[in-house]
N, C-alpha and C positions, 0 to 999 in steps of 0.2 A: 179428931176424927177416929172413928172406931177402926180397929185393925182389919175387920173383914171387908171394909170398903177401900182399903189400900190397894193401889194398882199393882198388878204383878210386875215385878222388875223386868225391864226390857233387856234382852240379851245384848251383851257387849259385842259389838261387831261393826258391820258396815252400815252404810246409809248416811244420809245427811244428818239425821238426828244424832247418831252416835258420834259423828265428827263434831257436831255442835257441843254435845255434852262433854266430850273429851277436852274440848277447848276451854270449857268453863272450870274444869277441875285443875287442882294444883298439879304442878309437874310431877311431884312424887307420886301422887295418886294415879296419874295417867300411866306412869311406868309400871306401877303395881298392877294396874288394871290389865296392861298388856301381858304382864307375866301371868296373871290369873287366867287370861284368855288363852295364852299358849298352853296352859296346862288344863285346858278344858277337857271334860270327860269324853267329849265327842272324839277325841283322838283315839280313844280305845276302839272306836268303831270304824276307823278309817275315813272319817268325814274330812272334807276340806276345811281349811280355815276360812272363815268369812272374809270376803274381800273388803277392802277399805273404801272402795268407790266403784261406780259403774264402769268407769274407764278401765279399771284394773280387771274387772270381771270380763269385759269385752276382749281385753288383750289375752286373758287366760283362755277364753273360748277360742280365739284365733290360734293359740298355741296347741289346741287339742284337748282342752278340758282341764287344765291345771295340773297340780301335782297329785299323782295317784298314790294313795296311801294304803290301798288294800281293797278287797272285794267285799261284797255284802253276802257272800255265800250263795248267790243265785246267778253269778256270772255278770252282774251289772257293775261295770267299772265307771270311770269318770269320763271316758273319751267321747265316742260318737253318741253313746246313750245319753250322756249329759247334754250334748249338743242338740240331740233330738228333743230332749225334754225342754230344752230352752226354746224350741220352735223355729230355729234358724234353718233356711233352705239353701241347698247347694245348686250351682248352675247345671251340673250333670249329676243326677241322683243315681250313681252306679258305682259300686254295689248299692242296692237300695237300702236306705235307712229305715229302721223300724221293722225290718224283716229278718227272720231267722232262717238259718240253714240254707238250703238250695234256693229258697225264694228270693234271698238277697241278690242272687246272680241272674235272675230272670228279668230282662229289661221291661220296663213299662211300655204301654202303647204310645205314650207321649214321647218317650225316648226314641222308640222305633220310627214313628212318623216324622219326628224331627230330623233324625239322621237321614231318612230317605229324602226328605225335602232338601236337606242340605246337599246330599250327594247329587240329586237331580240338578240343583242349582249350579253346583260345580261343573257337572257335565255340560250343561247349557253354556256356561261360560267358556269352557274349553272348546266346545263345538263352535261357538260364535267366533272365538279367536282363530281357530283352525280355518274356518270358512273364509274369514277375512284375509288370512295369510296365504291360503292355497291359491296357486295360479294354474290356469288350465294349460296343461303341457301341450307341446306341439305333437301333431300326429306323427307316429313313428314312420320312418322312411320305408320300412318293409310293408307297412299297411297301405302305402300309396304306390308301392313299386308296381310297375306295369311292364308289359312287353308290347311290341309292335305287331300288328296283325296285317298280313298281306292277303288281299282278296283277288280271286280270278275275275275276269271281265264280267262274268255273269253274277258277281256278288257273293259267290260261295267262298268260304275261307280256304286259302292256300296253305298258310302256315302262320303260327304265332312264334315270333322270334325277336331277339334283341334285348329282352329284359329278364329279370330273375323270377318274375311271377306272371302267370297267365291271367292278367287283369287288364281291362280297358275301362277306364273311369267314364261314367256317363252322368249327365246332369239330372237334377230332379225332374225336369220337364220331360226327359226321355224315359223315365220310369213309368210303366203303365199304371194307371190308377188301380187296376185290378190287383197288381202286385202289392201296392201299398196297402190296399184293403185286406188282402189275404194275410199279410204279415201282422197287421194290427189285430185282426180277429184271432189269429193263432198265437201270437206272442205277447201282446200287450194291449188289451182292450181300452185302457184308459190313456193310451199314448198321447192323444190330442189334448188332454186336459191335465195330466199329471205334471209334476215338477221334476220329473226324471226318476223319482223314487215312488214306488207304489206300496205303502205300508200294508194294505190289505193283501196285495199280491205276495208280499214277503210272508205274512202270517199264513196265507193259504199254502205257500210252498212248504213252510215248516209243518203244517198240519198234514199235508199230503205225504211229506217225507216220513213223518211219524207213523203213518199208516203203511208205509212201504210202497206208496204209489208214485205217480208222476209228479215231478217237482216243477212243472211248467207254471209260470206265473210269478216266480220269485224274482227274476230279473226283468227290468223293463228294457225296452229297445234302446233307451238312452244309456242304461248301464252296460248293455252288451256292446254298444258302439264304443263307449269309453274303454271297456276292457279290451276289445279287439284292436283298437287303433292307437291307444295312448299308454297302455300299461303292459307290464310283463304278464306272463301267464302263470306265475307261481301263485300258490294258494296260501300265502302267509297272512297272518292277522294284519300286519302293517299294510300290506297291499290292499286288503279288503277295506281297511279303514280309509286309506287314501282314495280308493275307488268311490266310496260313499260321498266324500266331499267334492271330488272332481265331478261326479255325476250331478250333484246339486248345482255346482257352478255352471256346468254345461247346460243343464236344464233351464237355467235362468238367463244365460248369455247367448246361447246358440238357438237359432230358430228350429222349429220342428221339421221344416223342409230340409235344412242342412243335416240335421241328425238322421233323418230317414235316408237321405242321399248317401251320407257317409256309411251308415249301417249296411245298406244293400251293396255298396261298392267294396267294402272291406271283408264282408263275410265269405266264408269258404263253402263251396257247394259240392265239393268232391270232383273226382277225375282231373285234378290239377287246376280246376277253375276257381279263381277268386273273383268275386264281384258278379253282379247280375248279368252284365253283358257277356262276359266269358262263359257263364253258365248257360245262357240262352244259346250261344253258338255251340257249346260243347254238347248239350243234350238235345237241341232241336234244330241246330243249323240255321238259326234266324237271328236277327237283331232283337234286343230286349224290347224295343218299342212294338214289335210284332206279336208279342206273347198274348194269348187269350187268358181268360180267367181260370180255365182248367189247368193250363200249363203253369200259370202263376201259383196255383195251389200246390202243385207237385213240387216246384222249385222251393216253395216255402217249407215244405216238409223236409227238404234236405238240410235246412238250417238246424234241425234237431239232431243231426248226425248223419252225414252223407253215407258213411260206411254201412249204415243199417237201413237206409231208405232208398239207396240206388238199386233199381231192379236188376242191374247187371251183377249185383253181389260184390262182396269184398272178402272172398274166402282167404285171401292172403293175409288178412287181418284177423278174421275169426272164421276158421273153416267150418264151424258148427252153426254159429248163430247168424252169420252174414251170407248165407247161401242165396242165390238168385230167387229161389222160391219163397224163402222167408222174408227177404227184403221186399219182394213184390207185394206180398200180403200186407206187410207193415205199411208200405208206401201207399197202397190202395186205400187202406183203412184211414190213414191220416189225410190223404187227399180228399176223401169223401167228407171227413169230419170238418176240415177247413172250409170247404164249400158250404156245408150246412151252417157252420158258425157265421159265415159271411152273410147268409140269409137272415139268421137270427139278429145279427147286428145291423140289419138294414144296409149292408154294404154290397149286396148283390140281390137282384130281384129274383123271385121264385121262377119267373118265366125264363130268365137267363140261366138259372141253375138247372132247369129242366133240360137244357141243351147238352149238358155234360153228363152223360150216363156211363160212358166208357172211360176207363183210366187212360190218360194221355201217355202211352208208353213212349219213353224217349228213344232216341237213336242208340244203337249199340255203340259201346266205346270203341274208338279207333286208336290205333297205335299213334303215338306222337309223331307228327310229320317231321322227319329229319331234313337236313339241308343236302342230303345226297341226291343222286340222280340229277335231274335238271332243275330242281327247286332252288338249290344254292345259287346257280347262275341267274335265275330269274329274280331272286331276292336282291342279289348284288346289282343287277341292272336297274331295278326299280329304286333301290336305295340311292345309288349314284345319281340317277336322273332327278330325283326329288331334291337332293342336297344341292344340285347344280341349278335348279330352277325355283327353289323356294323364295317367296317374296317377303317372308317375315324374318328372314335371317336365321332360320333353324340351323344349328350346327350339328356336326357329327356327334359331339358329346351329348347334346340334348336328345338327339334321336336315340342314342344308346340307352338313355334313361327310360325309354319306353313311353307308351301311351298314345301312339299314333296308329291310325287306321289308314293303310295305304292301298288304294284301289288301283289295280294294274290293268293293262290292256291285254294281258295274256289270256288266251283261250285254252282251257285245259285240254280239250279234245284235240286241237291242232298241235299243241305241244307234244302230246302223246303220239300223234300221227307222224310228225317229223322225226321223233326219236325212233319210232318203229321202222321207218323207211331206212334210216341210217344203220340201225342195229341189224336189219336184214342183210345189208351188204357186209357188215363186219362178220357176221356168223357164216355167211355163204361163201365169201371170197378171201377174207383176210385170215391167214393161218400162220401165226408166229412160230408155232412148233415146226411146221413143215418148211417154212421159208424164213428162218430167224433173221437173216441178213437183209431181207427184202420187205417183209411184212411187219417188222417191229416198228413201233413208234408212229403208226399211221394215225392221223387225226382228221376228223371232219368237223366242219362248222356250218351253221345254217341259220337263216333268219327269214321270217315271212312277215310282210307288211301289208296292211290294208291300203289299197291304192287311193281311196277317196279321203282318207283321214290321216294317214301316216302312222296309225296305231300298230305297234308291233304285236302281232297275235301269237307268234311262236318263235322260239330260238332253240338252237342246239349248241351247247357250249362244250360238250365233251361227254365221255361215258359216265363220269361221276364227279360231281363238284367237290366231294370230300377226298378224292384221289387225284384228280386232274384239276389243278387250280386255275390255270389260264382259261379264260372264257373264249372259246373258238368262234363264237358269234361276234366277238369283239375283234379289234385289229390284232392280228398275230404276226404280221410281217410277211404273210404270204401274198405275193404279187398277183394282180388280177389278170394279167395277160390280155388276150384279145377281147375280153369283155369290156375293155375300155374303148374299143373302136366306135361304138355308137356315138360317143361324145365327139369324136373327130368328124364323123359324118354330119352331126347336127351343127357343129361349128362351121363346116363348109357351106351348109345351106343358110345359116343365120348371118355369118359375117362375109362369106364369099372369099374367093381366092384373089390374091393381089395381082395387080398389073405389073408384069416384069419390067416395064419401062419407067415405073415410078419408084419412089423411095419406099422403105419398109413400113413407115407409118402412114398408111393410106386411109382416107375417109371411106365411109360405107358406100358413098356414091362412086368412088373410084374402084371399088371391088366388084367382083362378079359372083353373085350367089350361084351355087352349083345345084345340079339335079342329081338324084341317085343314079341317073343314067350316064353321068359324066364318066369319061374314059381315062384310065391311067395305065401306066406300064406295070404289069404284074410279074415281071421277070424275077427270077431268083438272083440273089447277089447283085441287086440293082444298086448302082451308084447314086446315092441320094444327092439332090441338088437344092440349093437355096431357091426361094420363090422366083428369083430373076435368072435362073438357069446356071448360076455358078455352082460348081461342085462344093458341097458342104465339107469343110475340113475342121479338124479340132485345132487346139492351140499348137499342136506339134505338126500341123499342116498335113494331117493324115485324112484321106477321104473316108466316107462311110459306105459300106456295102451291106445292103439289107437282104437277109435270106427269108425264104418261105418255109413253111412246114414241109418236111420231106424233101427239101431242096427242089420243090416243084416250081416250074415257070408257067405263067399263064398268058404271057404276051399282053396285048391290049385287052383290057377287061373293064367293064363298067363297075361302079362302086357297089351296085346291088349284088352282082355276081361275086365280086371280091369279098363282100361280107358273107355271102352264102358259103364260099369256099374257105373263108378265113385266111385270105392271102394278106401278107404283111406289107409288101412293097407299095401297093397303091395307097394305103392309109398313112404310111410313114411319109410318103411324098405329099399327100394331101395336107398332112399336118404342117409340113414345111411351107406349102403354098399359102395356107390360111394364116399360119403363125401359131406355134405351139402355145403362145400366151393366150390366144383366143380359144384354143381347145381347152385350156385350163379354166378359163372363165365359164365356158359352157358346163364343164364337169362340176364346178362349184355351184353354179346356178341350179343344176339338176339335183344337188343334194350332197355331193362330196364336200369335204372340208379342206381348207388350205392349212394343213397342219403338218406334223412331222411324217405323216403317212402319205403325203402327197409328194411325188417324186419331182426331181429337177426338170422343169419344163423347157430347159435350154438345149436339150439334146434330142435328136430325132426319135429315139426309142420311147420317149414320153408318150407318143401317140398309140403305142401298142402295149401299154399296161405295165410300166415299171412301178407304178404307185401300189400301195398296199392298204387300201381302206378296209373297213370291217365288212362282214357279210350284211350287217344291218344297214350300213351306208349304201352298199351296192343295191340291195333290195329297194331301199328308199329312193335312190336316184333313178332306177328303172321304172319305178312307179310314176315318175314324172312323165315318162313317155306314154304310159297307159292312160293318164288323165289329160292327154292333149296339151301338155306343157304346164299344168298346175302343179307346183311343188309343195309338198307338206313335209315338214321335218319329222322324222321318226320319233315317236315318244312311247314311253312305257307306263306312265302314270296318268290316270284321269283325274284323281282327286285324293286329297289327304285331309284327314280330320284328326282333331285332338279334343277330347271331351265333348264330342259332338259338334264342334265348331270347325268349319272348313278353313284350313290354313293354306291350302293350295288347290287350284283347279286349272286344268289344262284348257287353254283357249285355242281354238282352231284359227290359224293365221296363214292361209295359203298365199303363195306368191306365184307370179307368172314367170316361169323360168325361160320360156321360149314361145314363140307363136304356135298356135295349134297346128298349123300346116306343117311346120317342121317336125313336131313331135309325132304327128300322125304318119308322116313319111318314114320316120325312123322305125315306127312300129310296123309299118308295112314291109320294110326291109327285113326286120328281125322275125317277122312272121314267116317270111320266105326261108329264113335259116332253119326254123323248126320244121317246116313242111317239106323242104327240099334239100336242105344243106346239112351242115355238121351237127345240127341240133335235132335231127330226126328221132333219136331215142327219147326225146322229151315230148313228142306229140301226144296230145290228149284227145281221146275219142269224143267227137261231137262238140268240141270247144275250140275257140280261137286261143292260140297261145303264141307268144313271141319271145325270143330269147337269144342268147349268144353263149357259145362255148369259149373257154379260155384256158390255155396251157402255157406255162412259162418256160424260160430257158433252163435247160438241164433237167426238164421234167420234174421240177421241184414243187410245183403246185398246179392244181387244175380246178377250174370253176365252171359252173353253169348258173347263169342268172337269167331268169325269165319271168313272164307275167301273163296273167289273163286280165280282162278288164277290171276284175275285182281284187286280185291278189298278186303281189310281187314277191318272189322268193329267190334267194341266193344260196348256193351250196358250194362249199370249198373243200378241198382235199389236199393234204400235204404231209410231209414227214419231217420230224425234228429229232435231233439227237436225244439221248435217253434222259438226261438230267434236266428236269424242268426248272431247277433252281440255279442253273449255271448262268453266268452273265452273258456269254457270247454263244448262244445256241446256234447251230447251223442247220439249214434246210438240207435234207438228204434227197438224193435222186430217187425216182420211183420207177425206174426201168425194172420190169419183172414183178412189181408189186401186185399182189392179188392174182398172180398167174398171168397178168397181161404183159405183152411185150413192152408197152409204155402206156402211161396214163394220160388220157386226153380229157378235156372237159366233156366230151361226148360219151365217155365211159361211165365210171361210177357216179360222178356228180350229176350227170343228166339222168341216169337211172333213178337216183334218189329223188331228184326233182319231180320226175314223172310219177313215181309211186306216191309221194307225199301229196302232190297237187291233185292227183286223182281222188284221193280220199278227202282232202280238204275241200274240194269243190263239189263233192257229192251233195245233191239236194239244193245247191245254189242255182240261181237263175242263169240260164244260158244267155250270154251276151256276146256281141260281136264288136270288133274294133271298128272305128270310123273309117270310111273310105277316104284315102288321102287325095288331096287335090294336087294338081300339077304344081311344081315349084322349081325355081331356078332355071339355069341354062345348062345345056350339055356342053361341058368344056373338057379340055384335055387333048393334047396332041400325042399320038402314039410315038414311041421311040422310032427313029428312022431305021435303025438296025437293031431290032430286038435281040437280046442275048439268047442263044439257043438253050433249050432246056437241057440241063446236064443229065447225065446218066444217074441211075439210082445210087451208084457207088462211084462217085467221081474220083479220078486219080488225083494225086497231089498236084500234078501239072495243071489241072483245070481249076484248082482252088484259088482263092484270093491270096495275095501275098502273105507270106508267113509273118512278116512284120506287122504287128497289130496296127490297125488304122483307127483305133479308138481315141476319143478325146482324152485330153489329159485330165487328171483328177480335179484340177482347179476349175475346169469348165463343166464338171458334172456334179451330180449329187455326191455328197461325201460317202466314203466307204464305211463299212461297219466300224472300223477302227476310228474313223473321223467323227462318227456320231456317238452312239451309246451302245454299240454292239447289237447283236441280233434282237435282243429284247430290251435294250435300253436300261439295263439294271443300274447303271451309274447315273441315270437321269431321273431318279425317283426321289429327289429331294423333297418334292411336294407330295409324297405319298402316291405318286402315280396318277394324280388327278389334275384336271384343269378346271378351275372353279367356274367354268361356264363362259369364259371369254372366247372370242373367235379368232384369236391370233396365237399361232404357234402352240407349243406345248402339246400336251396330250389332249385327246378328245374325251373329256370326262363325262360324256353323256349329255353334254349341253344340248345337243340336238339329235342324238341317236338313241334316245330312249335309255340313256344311262350306259352307253357303250363306251368302249375304248378306255377303260379305267384299269388301273392296277399296274400296267407296264407302260411306262411313259413313252418308250420308243420302240414298241413292238413294230417292226417294220422299219426300224432305223437302218437295217441292212438292205442291201439290194434296192435302194430307192433312187434309181436313176443314175447310177454310175455308168461308166461308158460301155456302150455296146461296141463291139468291134475288136475285142481282144482275140487272140488266137486260141483262147481256151474254149473253143466251141464244143469240143468233145466232152468237156466236164460241165458244161452248162454256164460258163462265165460267171464265176462266183462273185465278180465285181458288181453284179446286180443289174445286168441288162434286162433280165426279166421280161424280154420282149415277146415272149410267147413261143419260142422255138421249141416245139414239142420233142425234137430229137437232139436238142443241144447243138444245133448247127453252128456255123462259124459266127454269125452275128445275130442269131436269134431267129424267131419265127413263131408262129402261134397256131394253136388249134382252137 
């Protein structure tokens, strides 16, 4: 073969052919060939040695391009360039291969889009995991915190009290549809369809914020509800992140109704009002359910920031930007905008919108009602009454947590009238600076009860509930004196006097019902006898001598005249003839309670008022006479609601305390007292009025209790030592108090009664008492030798024996030391309340409208201890309380 056809020699190197040829050569030649290859001229140019196989080349590529021997003078090395020339691809081409300079560091669109998709995928994974793990937190306690709202009898708010926040939670059904629509149109148009988050709203908020405009629309109602009720108010990224997932969870798991209900109940509306109900009461004085569309639009505007939308202004926050003028302008514009938006959203008809052309100006802000004045006493009475009568077991602790609407019987105008009548006496007659020893520590108490229902319409507890803590309308320990006598007269007509020839326990057929015309001995210092004619003696065998007011003797006198003159002797003897146990039965049936304030009925003085019931109880019991024997327990609460649900409602349960003939005859006798007797200062022009004065031993308390056909009122007056917190406070004499020689029921108490009742009955229908029918028999035998009437200043020789003829303590009511002291401070283990039982203990308002709470044994003193001590000049501090207005030997009454 010619030489020019000879193949060009193949380079010695890699590949299968080279391996095969090398294998065919002798060993010596293969070695020389390798040596020749290692000395290849290519070494001078920095070229790589040829690889012996593809596997070796691949491994070299993975190592970064093999052994670098040098450059080619153009910057091309053997690393990445060689890899690029080989056509191999990397997972992430960055820095970019095949690019020079800065271009190598500019990522490709594939890389960017890939990274974005990866990041979004990661975010979605994290979000899904977070959503799955996040739990809807409980609503914060302060978001649900409420107070209790007390209402006057006419439905207007008296005071919000008892909780940390002025809020009253209402249910979705109680929220007006107009309010819901106004909030949706103003705050979150997609509320009914969104999932709690409104992406378009968020975008709109960012856009508006970028323009420096209104950011409304960024947060949905659900977001705001979550923020206000479940989360803190800090603005950290973590809280915002948490809010997002909780909102999504709430949007999926909580109904729209519950979200709307929660949002409107937790939102703040300004003026201290949290929640729609408190806002409606604060701004318009009505319940939320009574709001119209115009008022709803205004209240919705407050959600944007009450400080800048309340027409009253908030200059204490921003003296320049929150003036009343600027706030009114802002509120008016937003109110109009909201109404117009409601029309656009088909949430309000154009015809309805046309009705609201004037801005619904809210009520001026009023100062927070404190518990001073009479308000504190009224709140306490209503609270105690509700707790004593609740049917669902509401506890004091639950009540303290708030949320209750307590509707009371108190009539604001009558409360003010009673307070004004008493204040008038304070200012005109009581002068502590002029008579510090006589006019200091003077107290008045009062209560007024609707005769037909027992509703307590007014009370007077003291000059200020924040300064004088004892409620004087409640039991104070002040004995009622002769105001107790009507119960004795009623007992005589109902049960009759006993036959002296028979035993003490006689049947009704063996007794003789009496007439008010029955005659009894009215002498002063009358020796009191048992029903059978035996002289009554105590355990020490001492007889009882009963005195009259002013030591006046009346001789034989019928009961009607004895009541008019307030003679004691006839009624003490009548009580003995009928039985003081029967007198007690009538008193309890009429409305008094058999509790610690009821004196010992085993002693003669029981019949002339040694008991110390509250003014509320006395007014309620006299109302029984006004209603011809129908008795209604006094009450102070008509209804209690929580979250719109009625949890208590008063039910009228009248009882027949006595036949109408008896009650009407008592009324006729008491009417004579007002028209012709000791009660003349209480006469009302053009109206029937009946009542009785009462003054106790030592001139330590004075009462007037009376009634018209519609209203029964009791007024008390007394003095106590200066320290209200002392355990054993003492009643002080009232000789010289107010510039009067002595205080009678016919003085200041009757004057107050007259002034109050004149105002309270103004405009009321003029009614007359029923004409009494004849009743009972005229009984009673005059004393064969009546005691002569003593001189005004009897000498010691004409007085009763100096040795006291009082019963021993064992036969009488316990003395103050035997019970709990004047105010029973040591008997307050149960907090001074009786949980509504009818036996013993205090009267925690179970039937007096919440009365007699706080001091368990007010009236523990002077409750029926013996009359008949020789300490007549000092008023017998052992508690005869029998009504002796001049502190006579054994009592007496005015």
